[in-house]
C-alpha positions in Angstrom: 0.0 0.0 0.0 1.4 3.4 -0.9 1.5 6.2 1.6 -1.9 7.9 1.8 -2.9 11.4 2.9 -5.1 11.2 6.0 -7.0 13.9 7.9 -8.1 13.0 11.4 -10.3 15.5 13.2 -10.0 15.8 16.9 -6.7 13.9 16.8 -4.8 15.5 19.7 -6.2 13.1 22.3 -8.3 10.1 22.9 -9.7 8.0 20.0 -8.4 10.5 17.5 -4.9 10.2 18.8 -5.0 6.4 18.6 -6.4 6.7 15.0 -3.6 9.0 13.9 -1.1 6.6 15.4 -2.6 3.7 13.6 -2.4 5.4 10.2 1.1 6.6 10.7 2.2 3.2 11.8 0.8 1.9 8.5 3.0 4.3 6.6 0.5 7.0 5.9 0.9 10.8 6.2 -1.4 12.3 8.8 -2.9 15.7 9.3 -3.5 16.1 13.0 -6.5 18.4 13.5 -7.3 20.2 16.8 -9.6 23.0 17.9 -7.6 24.5 20.8 -4.9 21.9 21.8 -2.0 23.1 19.7 0.6 21.8 22.2 -0.9 18.3 22.3 -1.3 18.3 18.5 2.3 19.3 17.9 3.6 16.8 20.4 1.7 14.0 18.7 2.9 15.1 15.2 6.5 14.9 16.5 5.9 11.5 18.0 4.3 9.8 15.0 6.4 7.4 13.1 7.3 8.3 9.5 7.6 11.6 7.8 5.3 14.3 6.3 2.8 14.6 9.2 1.2 18.1 9.7 -1.0 19.9 12.2 -4.1 21.8 11.2 -6.6 23.8 13.3 -10.2 24.7 13.1 -13.4 25.1 15.2 -15.6 22.6 13.5 -18.7 24.7 14.4 -17.3 27.3 12.0 -18.1 26.3 8.4 -15.5 28.7 6.8 -12.8 27.4 9.2 -13.7 23.8 8.3 -13.2 24.5 4.6 -10.0 26.3 5.1 -8.7 23.5 7.4 -9.5 20.7 5.0 -8.0 22.6 2.1 -4.9 23.3 4.0 -4.5 19.6 5.0 -4.9 18.6 1.4 -2.4 21.2 0.3 0.2 20.2 2.9 -0.2 16.5 2.3 -0.4 16.7 -1.5 -4.0 15.6 -1.7 -6.5 13.8 0.5 -7.3 10.1 0.5 -8.9 9.5 3.9 -11.0 11.6 6.2 -11.8 10.4 9.7 -14.6 12.5 11.3 -13.7 11.9 14.9 -14.1 15.3 16.6 -17.1 15.7 18.9 -18.3 17.3 22.1 -19.5 15.3 25.1 -18.1 15.3 28.6 -17.4 17.5 31.7 -16.9 20.6 29.5 -20.3 20.0 27.8 -22.9 19.8 30.6 -25.9 17.6 30.3 -29.3 19.0 29.4 -32.2 16.8 30.6 -35.6 18.2 29.7 -36.9 19.2 33.1 -33.6 20.4 34.6 -32.7 22.7 31.7 -34.0 26.2 31.0 -35.2 26.9 27.4 -32.4 29.2 26.6 -29.8 26.7 27.8 -31.6 23.9 26.0 -31.4 25.7 22.7 -27.8 26.6 23.3 -26.7 23.1 24.0 -28.5 21.7 20.9 -26.9 24.3 18.7 -23.4 23.8 20.1 -23.5 20.0 19.9 -25.2 19.7 16.5 -22.9 22.4 15.0 -19.8 20.4 15.9 -20.9 16.7 15.9 -23.1 16.7 12.9 -22.8 19.9 10.8 -19.0 20.1 11.4 -18.6 16.5 10.2 -20.9 17.0 7.3 -19.0 20.1 6.2 -15.7 18.3 6.6 -17.0 15.4 4.5 -18.2 17.8 1.7 -14.8 19.6 1.6 -12.9 16.3 1.7 -15.0 14.8 -1.1 -14.0 17.7 -3.4 -10.4 16.5 -3.1 -11.3 12.8 -3.5 -13.6 13.1 -6.5 -11.0 12.3 -9.1 -8.9 9.9 -7.0 -11.3 8.0 -4.8 -11.0 7.8 -1.1 -12.4 6.8 2.3 -14.5 8.7 4.9 -14.9 7.1 8.3 -17.2 8.6 10.9 -16.9 8.1 14.6 -20.5 7.9 15.9 -21.7 6.4 19.3 -23.7 3.7 20.9 -25.9 6.6 22.1 -27.3 7.0 18.6 -29.2 3.7 19.2 -29.8 3.4 22.9 -30.6 7.0 23.6 -29.0 9.7 25.8 -31.7 10.9 28.2 -29.4 13.4 29.9 -27.7 14.5 26.6 -30.4 14.2 23.9 -28.6 16.5 21.6 -25.6 14.3 21.6 -27.6 11.1 20.9 -29.4 12.9 18.1 -26.2 14.3 16.6 -24.7 10.8 16.4 -27.9 9.3 14.9 -27.7 12.0 12.3 -24.1 11.2 11.7 -25.0 7.5 11.1 -27.7 8.5 8.5 -25.4 11.0 6.8 -22.7 8.3 6.4 -25.2 5.9 4.8 -26.5 8.6 2.5 -23.0 9.6 1.4 -22.0 6.0 0.9 -24.6 5.8 -1.8 -23.9 9.2 -3.3 -20.1 8.9 -3.4 -19.7 5.2 -4.5 -19.7 6.1 -8.2 -16.6 8.2 -7.5 -14.7 5.4 -5.7 -15.3 7.0 -2.3 -16.4 4.6 0.4 -18.0 5.8 3.6 -18.4 3.9 6.8 -19.1 4.5 10.5 -18.0 3.1 13.8 -20.3 3.4 16.8 -18.4 2.9 20.1 -19.8 2.5 23.6 -17.7 3.8 26.5 -14.0 4.2 25.7 -11.3 5.0 28.2 -10.4 8.6 27.2 -10.3 11.9 29.0 -13.7 12.7 27.6 -15.2 9.8 29.6 -12.8 9.9 32.6 -15.4 11.4 35.0 -17.9 8.8 34.1 -15.5 6.0 34.8 -14.6 7.1 38.3 -16.1 5.5 41.4 -18.8 4.9 42.2 -20.3 5.1 38.7 -17.3 3.5 37.0 -18.1 0.0 38.2 -21.6 0.2 36.8 -20.4 1.5 33.5 -17.9 -1.3 33.1 -20.5 -3.8 34.1 -22.6 -2.8 31.1 -20.4 -5.1 29.1 -20.1 -8.8 29.9 -16.4 -8.3 29.5 -16.6 -6.0 32.6 -14.5 -3.2 31.0 -14.7 -0.4 28.5 -12.9 -0.1 25.2 -9.4 1.1 24.7 -8.9 3.8 22.1 -6.6 1.4 20.1 -9.5 -1.0 19.6 -11.6 1.7 18.0 -8.6 2.9 15.9 -8.1 -0.6 14.6 -11.6 -0.7 13.2 -11.3 2.7 11.7 -8.0 1.8 10.1 -9.5 -1.3 8.5 -12.6 0.5 7.2 -10.3 3.0 5.5 -8.4 0.3 3.8 -8.7 -0.7 0.1 -10.0 -4.2 1.2 -12.9 -2.6 3.1 -14.7 -1.0 0.1 -17.6 -3.4 0.3 -18.2 -2.3 3.9 -19.3 1.1 2.6 -22.5 2.2 4.2 -22.0 0.0 7.3 -22.2 1.0 10.9 -19.9 -1.1 13.1 -21.0 -1.5 16.7 -18.0 -1.4 19.0 -19.4 -1.8 22.5 -18.3 -5.2 23.9 -21.9 -6.6 23.7 -23.0 -3.8 26.1 -25.8 -2.9 23.8 -27.2 -5.2 21.1 -29.5 -4.0 18.4 -31.5 -5.8 15.7 
């Protein structure tokens, strides 16, 4: 396999970091995207094996910044072969918004912030990336969530944004196949990252781990392995699929 140009959003930490490491280990050139973690992104770029890795920045809630970021990644890497839509908001910095404990102004604000990043940001990145892949083919892999299927009662905007991401991926899989662009999605459950760290602390952590019969949560490298395969030439026939990665913690028909 020749070296590919890969853009990973939200790559400075967590799942995105593991994804960037997996592609670099496979000989690809990676654009490490971040929103406001320049030091972490630069540190990761320096640590990645191989040459030609770059750092790009954008707030995914800003459509113009997304387009500039994707175009810059393609310019620095000499094109674009793979987009991994990993960036998202959920965690201590993004407070929950249950219906009866949230004022209307805060409710609307939370929905707008989450949808702008998790769904519209990913959609805009996919549109921009597709322009660079149209004549060469490519891969788009979205990182969704188990919450798209099981619901997020305290964070309904998050669950809805990930359900929308699943549907977007399937729609794009049909639309982009004639151009040799395959689109797939992974839907993890809990993963051991700084985004979920508070949820995994005692006393709630034991209950979270017990959701899986393996009595643990996923490691970022396990999610990255699936993303890496879905972006491979051999995985073209998986276009349109949504891969559940939750250790049998939630089974759907």
